[in-house]
N, C-alpha and C positions, 0 to 999 in steps of 0.2 A: 327843793330847788337849789341849784348851784349859786353861790354868791358871785357878784360881779367881778371881784378881784381875782377869783380862780379863772374865770373865763378869760380875763385880760392876760393873766399869766400864761395859760395854755396857748392863746393866740401868739403871744410874744415869742414863746418857745418855738412854736411851729414856723413863724416867720423867720427867726433866726436860724433854724435848721435849713429852711429853704434857701435863704441867702448863702449860707456856707456851702451848701450843696451846688448851687450855680457857680460859685466862685471856684470850687474844686473842679467841676466840670470844665470850665473855660480854661483853667490853667492846664489840665491834662490835654485839652483839645489843642491848645497853642503849642505845648511842648511836642506833641505828636506832629503837628503841622510843620514845626521847625525842624524836627528830626527827619522827616521824609524829604523836605526841601534840601537839607544838607546832604543827605544820602544820594538824592538824584543828581545834584551837581557834582558831587565828588566821585560818583560811580564811574569807573573805568571799565569798559568791556574787556572780557577775557581775551588773551592773545589767540590768534588763529594757529592751529597746529596742522602741519602737513606731514603725512607719513607715507613713505614709499613701500609699496607691497610688491612681492614677488608672485609668480603664477601660483604658487602654493598658499598664498595668502598669508605668508609669514613677513614679519617686519624685516626688510633689508637693511635698514639703518634706524638709528634713534629718531624720534620725531623732531622736525625742525619747527622752532617756534618764530613766527614772524610778527614783529610788533614795531610800530612807528617809534622812532626815537624821539624824545623830547628835545625841544630847542629852548633851552633856558637862558 
């Protein structure tokens, strides 16, 4: 039969591993949540590109990019 101190040592080790695992998971979850919030607030949509085509579907001119100017 296993002595009492071995049982307590194994239980303490398991508890310590569980606590470390929960802390690591929460840190990872918060970091991911913060990164996604920062990405979504800083995300700027790509500019709209308008291209003129001829009857032969060739580009008549370079694409024109329309994007709102920033008012700083």
